[in-house]
VOMARDREN-11615 format. One record per residue (C-alpha): residue in one letter; x, z, y. Coordinates in steps of 0.02 Angstrom, whole numbers, padded with zeros to 5 digits, always signed. Each point is the difference from the previous one (the first is absolute). Example, Ala and Ser with C-alpha at 12.3 -4.5 7.8 and 13.67 -1.06 7.14 Angstrom:
<recs>
A+00615+00390-00225S+00069-00033+00172
</recs>
This chain:
<recs>
M-01048-00361-01966S-00006-00103+00161L+00040+00110+00148P-00067-00036+00174R+00120+00016+00145P-00039+00131+00133P-00046-00056+00174D+00151-00043+00107G+00046+00119+00140D-00074+00158-00075P+00079+00135+00110A-00007+00127-00141L+00128-00101-00098V+00110-00074+00136G+00170-00042-00071R-00054+00020-00181T+00002-00181-00058A+00136+00028-00131D-00084+00159-00065L-00167-00090-00016D+00079-00146-00091L+00076+00124-00122L-00170+00082-00027R-00084-00167-00032A+00129-00042-00132F-00023+00172-00077L-00189-00017-00007S+00010-00172-00080G+00120+00063-00132A-00102+00158-00033A-00160-00102-00023A+00087-00107-00129D+00104+00122-00102G+00002+00173+00078R+00125+00068+00125A+00048+00157+00095L+00077+00020+00172V+00046+00153+00102L+00007-00017+00190S+00113+00128+00082G+00039+00037+00181E+00000+00131+00136A-00160+00082+00057G-00101-00113+00114V+00095-00158-00042G-00157-00092-00056K-00011+00025-00188T-00184+00043+00007A-00039-00155+00103L+00086-00107-00131L-00095+00087-00139D-00163-00033+00094R+00043-00184+00019A+00048-00016-00184A-00164+00081-00051A-00097-00117+00115L+00090-00153-00070A-00033+00053-00180D-00182+00038+00036A-00025-00168+00086A+00075-00085-00154G-00125+00086-00115A+00106+00141-00069T-00062+00178-00028V+00091+00121+00114L+00023+00185-00040R+00073+00113+00135A+00067+00175+00007S+00112+00097+00117G+00110+00152-00024V-00057+00150+00100E+00130+00126+00054F-00113+00149-00031E-00058-00057-00174T+00169-00006-00085D-00046+00157-00098L-00162-00076-00068G+00038-00082-00166F-00061-00180-00018A-00078+00003+00175G+00076-00169+00039L-00051-00077-00166N-00176+00064+00031Q-00007-00098+00165L+00065-00156-00084L-00106-00008-00158L-00169+00066+00057P-00061-00177+00045L+00027-00049-00183A-00120+00133-00067G-00108-00133-00083L+00146-00063-00105R+00056+00167-00069G-00134-00008-00134G+00090-00148-00080L+00159+00102-00031P+00036+00075-00172A-00074+00175-00010A+00167+00089+00007H+00055-00095+00155R-00171+00019+00082D-00009+00187-00029A+00180+00031+00056L-00027-00100+00159N-00165+00084+00041V+00077+00172-00017A+00153-00049+00103L-00109-00070+00139G-00107+00158+00001L-00155-00090-00061D-00017+00100-00163A+00053+00174-00056G+00124+00024-00141D+00175+00047-00048P+00140-00080+00101P+00031-00170-00080E+00168-00064-00053R+00088-00083+00146L+00043-00160-00096L-00179-00021-00055V-00060+00007+00181L+00131-00125+00058T-00040-00121-00140A-00185+00017+00039A+00029-00041+00183L+00103-00154-00045R-00131-00061-00123L-00141+00026+00124L+00091-00105+00130R+00034-00138-00126D-00182-00001-00050A-00051-00013+00183A+00114-00151+00019A-00075-00089-00149T-00127-00090+00109G+00111-00033+00150P+00157+00058+00091L+00014+00183+00050L+00106+00073+00140V+00044+00185+00007V+00051+00054+00175V+00072+00175+00026D+00061+00060+00170D+00113+00150+00031V+00052+00017-00182Q+00125+00132+00056W-00149+00118+00014L-00081-00036-00169D-00019+00148-00113R+00124+00005-00144P-00118-00059-00141S-00072-00142+00106A+00175-00054+00052A+00051-00003-00183A-00154-00102-00047L+00032-00128+00137G+00181-00020-00052F-00051-00017-00183V-00127-00137+00040A+00116-00093+00120R+00132-00021-00135R-00122-00070-00129L-00090-00144+00086V+00074-00149-00092G-00139-00111-00064A-00133+00088+00102R-00079-00072+00158V+00033+00163+00091G+00104+00026+00155V+00060+00171+00057L+00048+00007+00184A+00061+00167+00064A+00075+00062+00163A+00118+00145+00026R+00094+00074+00147T+00187-00021-00009E+00091+00158-00049A-00164+00096-00013G+00023+00068-00177G-00157+00036-00101F-00040-00019-00184F-00013-00188-00014D+00149-00075-00089A+00024-00179+00059S+00163-00030-00094G+00002-00169-00084L-00149-00065+00098P+00015-00143+00123R+00016+00066+00178H-00014-00076+00172E+00062+00090+00154V-00119-00025+00146A+00119-00008+00147P-00040+00043+00180L-00054-00147+00107D+00138-00103+00079E+00014+00007+00189P-00102-00158+00041S-00140+00053-00118A-00002+00177+00068A-00009-00067+00177G-00138-00121-00051L-00104+00140-00078L+00021+00105+00156R-00051-00144+00114A-00152-00039-00107R-00065+00178-00001F+00060+00060+00172P+00012-00153+00114R+00003+00106+00159L+00140+00116-00053S+00139-00002+00130S+00167-00075-00049G+00086+00168+00018A-00126+00086-00112R+00009-00145-00122R+00188+00018-00013R-00013+00188-00030V-00128-00024-00136L+00098-00139-00085G+00159+00103+00005A-00081+00156-00071A-00111-00085-00129R+00140-00105-00076G-00124-00122-00072N-00116+00131-00075P-00176-00073+00022L-00088+00170+00002A+00116+00060+00137L-00022-00162+00097L-00189+00021-00003E-00004+00187+00035L+00140+00032+00125P-00074-00094+00150A-00149+00118+00000A+00113+00152+00016L+00133-00073+00114D+00026+00084+00168D+00053-00144+00112R-00020+00090+00166P+00145-00004+00124G+00107+00150-00036A-00059+00021-00179P+00144+00074-00104P+00103-00141-00074G+00032+00092-00163V-00098+00001-00163L-00169-00086-00005P-00160+00100-00023L-00097-00030-00161T-00182-00020-00041G-00074+00118-00128R+00007-00135-00132L+00185-00036+00029Q+00038+00184+00009A-00082+00024-00171V+00099-00144-00074F+00172+00044+00066A-00015+00189+00001A-00052+00007-00183R+00180-00020-00055L+00054+00148+00106A-00114+00127-00082D+00123+00054-00134L+00145+00031+00120G+00052+00178+00041P-00004+00073+00177A+00189-00015+00024T-00001-00184-00046R-00149-00037+00112A+00083+00090+00147L+00157-00107-00017L-00103-00158-00017L-00096+00045+00159L+00165+00013+00094A+00053-00168-00069A-00166-00081+00047L+00004+00065+00179D+00185-00041+00023G-00012-00177-00066G+00188-00026-00005G+00037+00070-00173D+00168+00071+00053P+00041+00137-00126G+00104+00093+00129V-00148+00012+00119L-00115+00052-00141Q+00120+00135-00058R+00021+00071+00176A-00188-00002+00026A-00033+00077-00171G+00115+00147+00035A+00022+00104-00156A-00107-00116-00106D+00087-00102-00133L-00015-00189+00006A+00002+00005-00189D-00183+00047+00016L-00030-00184+00037G+00036-00036-00184P-00181+00008-00059A-00051-00126+00135E+00139-00117-00053R-00047+00015-00184A-00182-00036+00047R+00063-00158+00086L-00067+00054+00168V+00170-00014+00084R+00167-00080-00036V+00176+00021+00064D+00075-00163+00066G+00179-00053-00020D+00041+00072+00171G-00061+00171-00056R-00160-00004+00103L-00165+00060-00068R-00139-00130+00002F-00183+00011-00047R-00044-00132-00127H-00152-00041+00105P-00020+00048+00184L-00176+00064-00029I+00064+00137-00115G+00081+00075+00156S-00162-00025+00096A-00096+00090-00137L+00122+00146+00008V-00022+00016+00188A-00189-00014-00012A-00005+00136-00133A+00104+00122+00102T-00080+00123+00120L+00031-00008+00188A+00108+00156-00012E+00103-00077-00141R+00027-00160+00099R+00051+00092+00158A+00120+00110-00096A+00079-00151-00084H+00019-00090+00167G+00081+00156+00072R+00126+00008-00141L+00040-00185+00021A+00024+00023+00188A+00125+00138-00034A+00090-00108-00128L+00019-00146+00123A+00100+00083+00137G+00117-00150+00007D-00141-00125+00024P-00091+00041+00163E-00132-00135-00016R-00059+00046-00175R+00018+00184+00038A-00113-00015+00151R-00133-00093-00099H-00004+00131-00138A+00001+00143+00126A-00150-00080+00086E-00097-00007-00163A+00045+00181-00036A-00060+00060+00170A-00165+00095+00001G-00028-00017+00188P+00074-00058+00167D+00188+00018+00011E+00095-00079+00146G+00167+00012-00090I-00061-00102-00147A-00097-00119+00115G+00157-00035+00101R+00104-00033-00154L-00134-00116-00068E-00010-00094+00165R+00188-00027-00005A-00016-00057-00181A-00107-00146+00058L+00150-00080+00088P+00105-00043-00155A-00159-00064-00083L-00025-00119+00146R+00180-00059-00002R-00014-00053-00181G-00168-00085+00032D-00115+00129-00079A-00134+00000+00135G-00131+00072-00118G+00111+00148-00041A+00035+00028+00184V-00185-00001+00044A-00037+00124-00140A+00139+00115+00062L-00058-00007+00180V-00183+00033-00042R+00047+00147-00111A+00116+00064+00138A-00148-00009+00120E-00107+00101-00121L+00134+00134-00007S+00025+00007+00190P-00059+00164+00080G+00003-00074+00177V-00126-00130+00056G+00131-00096+00099D+00113-00018-00151R-00147-00047-00108A-00056-00135+00122R+00177-00069+00019R+00023-00015-00188L-00169-00082-00025T+00045-00124+00137S+00164-00040-00087A-00092-00025-00164A-00122-00119+00086Y+00142-00099+00078V+00096-00016-00163G-00157-00040-00098A-00053-00139+00120N+00170-00074+00041L+00079+00009-00172G-00111+00069-00135G-00147-00119-00007R-00115+00145+00049L-00079-00082+00152R-00175+00062-00034E+00053+00179-00042A+00115+00006+00152A-00150-00001+00116G-00068+00155-00087L+00168+00089+00012L+00009-00037+00186S-00175+00069+00024D+00049+00158-00095A+00153+00016+00113R-00104-00015+00159R-00122+00131-00063A+00143+00118-00039D+00079-00024+00172P-00076-00121+00128A+00166-00007+00093V+00075-00097-00144A-00097-00155+00057A+00125-00019+00142S+00153+00001-00114L+00098-00160-00022R-00011+00002-00188A-00190+00017+00007T-00007-00141+00127V+00105-00115-00110A-00112+00037-00150A-00157-00026+00106A+00067-00166+00067F+00037-00061-00175L-00175+00047-00057L-00072-00082+00155L+00090-00164-00030N-00061-00009-00180G-00177+00041+00051D-00110-00058+00142G+00117+00042+00143E+00096-00129+00101I+00178-00023+00056Q-00027+00053+00181L-00070+00170-00051A+00140+00034-00124H+00127-00051+00132R-00078+00116+00130L-00003+00147-00121L+00182-00021-00050A+00070-00038+00172G-00094+00148+00075A+00056+00122-00133I+00182-00055+00015E-00003+00016+00189T-00092+00164+00024S+00095+00129-00103A+00165+00054-00073H+00024-00050-00179D+00099+00029-00157R+00128-00142-00016A-00063-00056-00170D-00181-00005+00060L+00050-00095+00156F+00093-00133-00099E-00148-00022-00117A-00116-00020+00149L+00117-00128+00079H+00004-00101-00160M-00189+00001-00010L-00012-00050+00183L+00122-00143-00034L-00112-00064-00140V-00153+00013+00112C+00088-00105+00133V+00053-00131-00129Y-00173-00010-00076G-00082-00005+00172G+00101-00153+00050R-00027+00029+00187P+00138+00023+00131E-00090+00142+00090L+00018+00114-00151W+00190+00003+00002P+00047+00099+00158A-00063+00164-00075F+00112-00024-00152E+00149-00052+00105D-00016+00149+00116A-00018+00122-00145L+00149-00076-00089K+00110+00016+00155T-00033+00186+00016A+00007+00040-00187P+00144+00111-00055R+00153-00087-00070P+00053-00054-00124L-00154-00097-00050P-00034-00023-00186P+00084-00165-00050A-00160-00069-00077L-00099+00032+00159E+00135-00082+00107L+00010-00151-00116C-00188-00025-00011G-00016+00016+00189A+00128-00140+00022L-00021-00116-00150F-00177+00021-00067A-00076-00001+00173D+00108-00134+00081P+00115-00089-00124V+00035-00144+00120A+00092+00123+00112A+00113+00060-00141T+00182+00024+00043P+00150-00016-00116A+00021+00188+00013S-00180+00035-00052L+00016-00120-00146R+00159+00089-00057R-00089+00168+00011L-00144-00069-00103D+00115-00069-00133A+00089+00168-00010A-00167+00090-00015I-00053-00118-00140A+00163+00033-00091G-00040+00186+00010L-00164-00026-00094R+00088-00009-00168E-00007+00188-00024Q-00152+00032+00112T-00151+00086-00078D-00108+00030+00155P-00134-00136-00009E-00044+00014+00184H+00180-00033+00053I+00014-00147-00120I-00159-00079+00068R+00053+00020+00181V+00169-00079-00030G-00086-00139-00097L-00123-00029+00142A+00144-00020+00121G+00061-00146-00105V-00164-00087-00038F+00004-00131+00138I+00185-00036-00019D-00003-00025-00188R+00088+00157-00058V-00133+00049-00128S+00101-00072-00145A+00141+00120+00042C-00126+00143-00010R-00080-00062-00161D+00065+00135-00118A-00045+00141+00118L-00172-00073+00034A-00027-00019-00187R+00034+00186-00019V-00135+00035+00129V-00121-00111-00097D+00041+00097-00158L-00039+00163+00091G-00166-00072+00054R-00044-00056-00176A+00042+00174-00062G-00120+00072+00129S+00135+00090+00100A+00001-00102+00161P-00138-00132+00002T+00001-00032+00187P+00182-00056+00020S-00019-00102-00158I-00128-00111+00088N+00127-00047+00133A+00132-00026-00134L-00114-00114-00101V-00044-00106+00152A+00183-00015+00051L+00050-00051-00176A-00144-00124-00006L+00063-00079+00160E+00177-00011-00070A-00066-00080-00160F-00096-00127+00105H+00155-00052+00095D+00103-00003-00162G-00123-00119-00082R-00064+00126-00127W-00181-00028+00050E-00087+00070-00154R+00102+00158+00020S-00048+00005+00183R-00184-00013-00044A+00012+00138-00130L+00085+00118+00122A-00123-00037+00140D-00147+00024-00118E+00072+00167-00055A+00024+00055+00180L-00179-00047+00042G-00063+00095-00151V+00091+00159+00054C-00068-00020+00177E-00178-00019-00061E+00013+00145-00120H+00065+00121+00131G-00090-00068+00154Y+00154-00065+00093H-00088-00137+00098L+00139-00008+00129L+00125-00054-00132A-00121-00110-00098W+00000-00143+00124S+00187-00027-00019A-00026-00024-00187R-00141-00122+00035Y+00114-00095+00120Q+00124-00022-00142L-00136-00068-00114A-00061-00114+00140L+00176-00071+00021L+00006-00044-00184A-00171-00081+00009A+00052-00102+00152V+00159-00073-00073R-00090-00039-00164G-00136-00095+00090D-00141+00122-00032D-00067-00006+00178A-00164+00083-00046A+00088+00154-00069A+00121+00006+00147T-00145-00008+00123A-00101+00131-00093L+00147+00120-00001T+00041-00022+00184E-00184+00021+00046R-00002+00163-00095I+00158+00056+00088R-00074-00037+00170A-00166+00079-00043W+00091+00166-00022T+00137-00014+00131A-00094-00079+00146P-00118+00147+00036R+00150+00117-00004R+00099-00114+00118I+00144-00024-00123L+00054-00159+00086S+00160-00026-00100A-00113-00048-00146D-00049-00154+00100H+00180-00059-00005Y+00009+00023-00188C-00162-00098-00022A+00064-00136+00116H+00154-00018-00111V-00113-00027-00151H-00107-00129+00089A+00151-00093+00069L+00074-00018-00175A-00167-00054-00075A-00026-00129+00138L+00175-00072-00020G-00028-00016-00186R-00162-00097+00019G+00070-00106+00143D-00104+00074+00142V+00147+00011+00118E-00103+00032+00157D-00077+00153-00080A+00171+00056-00061Y+00071-00016+00175R-00144+00099+00075H+00022+00145-00122A+00190+00006+00011A-00001-00009+00191S-00123+00147+00005V+00140+00110-00068A+00144-00070+00103P-00025-00131+00136P+00124-00144-00006G+00168+00047+00074R-00034+00189-00008L+00031+00139-00124P-00108+00139+00074A+00071+00175-00001R-00063+00113-00139T-00086-00143-00090P+00096-00001-00163Q-00117-00127-00082A+00072-00129+00121L+00146-00014-00120W-00115-00043-00145V-00087-00143+00090C+00151-00073+00089F+00023-00148-00119D-00188-00026-00013L-00013-00016+00189V+00143-00125+00016E-00061-00105-00146A-00179-00004+00067A+00063-00043+00174V+00106-00145-00066R-00142-00068-00107T-00124+00008+00145G+00117-00091+00117R+00042+00155+00105D+00186-00038-00003A+00040+00099+00156A-00088+00154-00067A+00092-00019-00166R+00170-00014+00087A-00039+00148+00112H-00041+00110-00147A+00152-00054-00100A+00106+00039+00153A-00082+00171+00017L+00042+00039-00182D+00180-00052+00031A+00013+00100+00162A-00070+00156-00084G+00129-00011-00139V-00135-00002-00135A+00120-00083-00122A+00109+00156+00002L-00141+00112-00062S-00004-00062-00181P+00044-00153-00106R-00186-00043-00018L-00028+00004+00187A+00160-00101+00022L-00077-00131-00116L-00162-00004+00099A+00080+00004+00172G+00126-00133-00053G-00139-00106-00073A-00094+00013+00165S+00154-00058+00095A+00026-00144-00120M-00181-00056+00015T+00017-00012+00189A+00177-00071+00005P+00035-00178+00062E+00019-00146-00121D+00189+00009-00007A+00006+00187-00037F-00146+00052-00110G+00078-00053-00166A+00155+00107+00018L-00105+00148+00057F-00118-00014-00149E+00146-00018-00122R+00086+00152+00072V-00152+00113-00002L-00053-00051-00175A+00174+00037-00066G+00009+00168+00089P+00052+00154-00100G-00144+00065-00103A-00122-00128+00072E-00069-00049-00171R-00048+00179-00035W-00157-00030+00104P-00073-00148-00099F-00161-00030+00098D+00085+00006+00170H+00146-00103-00066A-00117-00133-00069R-00096-00005+00165V+00160-00038+00093R+00044-00133-00130L-00173-00075+00022A+00024-00006+00189Y+00170-00081-00025G-00070-00132-00118E-00142-00039+00119R+00121-00016+00146L+00115-00114-00102R-00146-00112-00049R-00064-00014+00179A+00169-00014+00086A+00039-00155+00103A+00133-00047-00127A-00106+00044-00150R+00096+00060-00151P-00122-00009-00148R+00119+00053-00139P+00059+00162+00082A-00180+00032+00054R-00058-00018-00180D+00134+00120-00059Q-00055+00136+00120L-00185-00029-00033A+00025+00003-00188E+00095+00164+00011A-00137+00076+00106L-00134-00064-00118D+00087+00081-00149V-00001+00169+00084F-00179-00011+00063E-00061-00048-00174R+00097+00142-00081L-00072+00126+00123G-00176-00066-00012A-00007-00044+00186R-00127-00138-00031P-00034-00064+00177W+00186-00006+00038A+00035-00091-00163D-00136-00126+00042R+00077-00028+00171A+00174-00025-00073R-00071-00118-00131R-00085-00105+00134E+00160-00008+00101L+00097-00048-00156G-00121-00141-00034A+00011-00059+00179S+00189-00004-00014G-00013-00138-00128R+00011+00096-00162A-00133+00105-00082R+00053+00131-00120A-00036-00043-00181V-00112+00129-00080G+00098+00090-00133G+00160-00095+00045L+00157+00041+00097T+00004+00016+00188A+00126-00103+00098R+00111+00151+00019E-00016+00042-00185E+00053-00177-00045E+00156+00020+00107V+00042+00169-00077A-00031-00064-00177A+00109-00154+00026L+00145+00101+00068A-00015+00130-00138A-00005-00139-00131A+00161-00067+00077G+00083+00166-00037L+00001+00084+00171T-00015+00190+00011N-00137+00086+00099R+00123+00036+00140Q+00058-00182+00007I-00180-00063+00001G-00041+00122+00139E+00145-00061+00105K-00059-00179-00016L-00184+00036+00037F+00025+00145+00122L-00085+00123-00116S+00052+00171-00061P+00056+00012-00184R-00148+00115-00028T-00122-00134+00061V+00085-00129-00112G-00025+00118-00147A-00183+00020+00044H-00021-00189+00002L+00081-00017-00171Y-00112+00139-00066R-00151-00109+00045I+00080-00166-00050F+00042+00047-00181P-00180+00029-00060K-00062-00154+00095L+00123-00108-00095G-00018+00095-00163V+00184+00050-00010A+00088+00167-00014T+00180-00041+00050R+00096-00101+00130A+00073-00107-00138A-00173-00066-00040L-00039-00046+00180R+00089-00170-00002D-00099-00064-00150A-00163+00067+00071L+00030-00086+00166A+00049-00161-00087A-00158+00004-00107R-00105+00020+00158S+00077-00158+00074E-00031-00109-00154P-00158-00107+00006G-00134+00054-00121P-00100-00111-00119G-00103-00130+00089S+00095+00016+00163
</recs>
């Protein structure tokens, strides 16, 4: 039987390629010589969908398909299942021997008579199926065999074991551990496993493309690859801000599937299981305290029914999370409240969990519980669980008897949801609810901070946000924590605004703020806003703060310390902490800080030369922004993508991205975005050789000879400006800017900035000094860690050597070849083209697929027996760079060891045939 393949991409069978291949092989074998197969798996795992596909494949190939399904409420009706299966073959029963025909008719309820012998009925059923297969293959498909009545189950098992030589296939499906009368022992079985994580995510995306990432993660976690749960849970999910973070609600269909296995449990067992489901921790000590006089031994029936298991650490676990959900859904409101109350009493040593259970047990407003729940939001925030904190604050507001307390807690929920939790859209509704509860709350600092954040991500502009924040800070007394949050938001507004007139309000507020200031606020105010003015003391404080991130769990603190180090290249030191923030965002706990972390890590990867990684991180950041509506943060991700496009020579993409940035930022007067876009355009122009355009863009950020206060992007364009000035003949402007970098002590800020500032000085140095300056800066500690910047300085050195009055072509070629290697490896096409042109102009073009001049030197010295360190000393390279050269040389020459280098080099120098 030739079996057609199903259409690709069928969402009903996502992730089932291996199962379908198995079914095709089974059907082919059954059509030739008879076979049986039992599919087993948990309820909802997709057995029926596979049976349907097998039936469709068999039917399309010309086979006769008979179908039946066990029915839970027909297990007491003898031969009910066999009746379903064999009725379509009524026309063939007349060809059976009389004894078989009569026995079968009586068994199926078609004729009256004495009960026939069981063996006679089974033999008749087998013969009828064989007769039906005489003219073509026959497939018997039986679903839910665990619910077949006993005689039908016996008949199916009898037939399935006697198919050799027949063209009959028996394909049955049964729930794992479901019992029933069907004996599958000795029959081939295939366990239908839950979908793997990528397939489950793919199914969810295909069916629910607009499901939020947080909801998607909850569904994936609860469904554990069960397709029925994946398709049903989104319809029942409560994804409102403040929705309880516990068990998921179930649809009626899921409830029927997962609650069915609970029906035979006694009241004592169900009561203990309800406690376990609501607790979620599985700690037997907590369960025993909550259960009181009840005996945990009453959990035995649930364990024997394979509903729960006890892990190696002694904790009780549900075998599937939705069993717990089914228990909760089946309980009455009174039963749930009572269970929550018992758990609250049992958790006296855990204030956060106790408050949450007490809140769910409360029947009405209760300030004591509301206050405890509000306090419980703080530890949730410190560990990055913004969603849990919002849920606690909203529930605390619901339990608040006083309108002022209710409004304050709703305002806090709005702030946390917008600033941390990815709940930007819902935060506006929470703020509105707070104002309705108490109009005076609109004047509070926390409400103002939340409103400003919403404003900046919507249609508002910087000046309005600045006026709101500055006015609220100035006009009333404030809680210290709220004041510091408002100051940090005002700082960001001033940085984004990019205008000097915005800063006095921040400076005045900072002067009068109570001491000590939070370290992160102090560091951001000094180093994020104005890194050029950094002092050795502020740099030491930043490095100490970064060292303290190792054990830090508060994502907001991590991000603020990381921001302080962005312009002075400290992101790599924060990498592990920022990665933890990204993980929190991916888990749905703190999406907003994760955007900043992703962008910072993308920038670090760009400078480190890991450009594909940089693109992936920036794309991810942009995706989170677009999903949650964080337009204010989206443009920084687009800037990162535009940088990558510029250095790779994709000017069209770079321009499109910067135009999109400006289309959003210009109406809101976010002028700092202009500096970021200018950086992109300067790099793109330098790459394509349009040096006048490059100079114009770089000078728009920092005029030659000046590093404007609170213009941190001036550090990022410093080398671009000097290079463009030199190449356009503006030597005085180039020297003035190099001198300004030196006077400002830029080289002391980071090794990368030392490389760039030193390169600028070398470019503008007189003939008798530039060589030593270039050599020193290129050999600086850690300079090679920034491959693109390092190669740009090499390129500038090679160009200067080639054009010098006393031209030195060989050293020029060495520098140009090194730069070309790096540009090619990075994929910086326009820069590689420029280096290649310079190399050709120096008198030696690089042979395609051959060794560069520098590689020839390294190979010759290695072939002579020198170590990496000795080679480095001769060529002024680090041992690590020598190793990198050898790593590229070996495959080019087709060798794997140093010992083979000499022969390979000698072979290259011998003339070939016909020379």
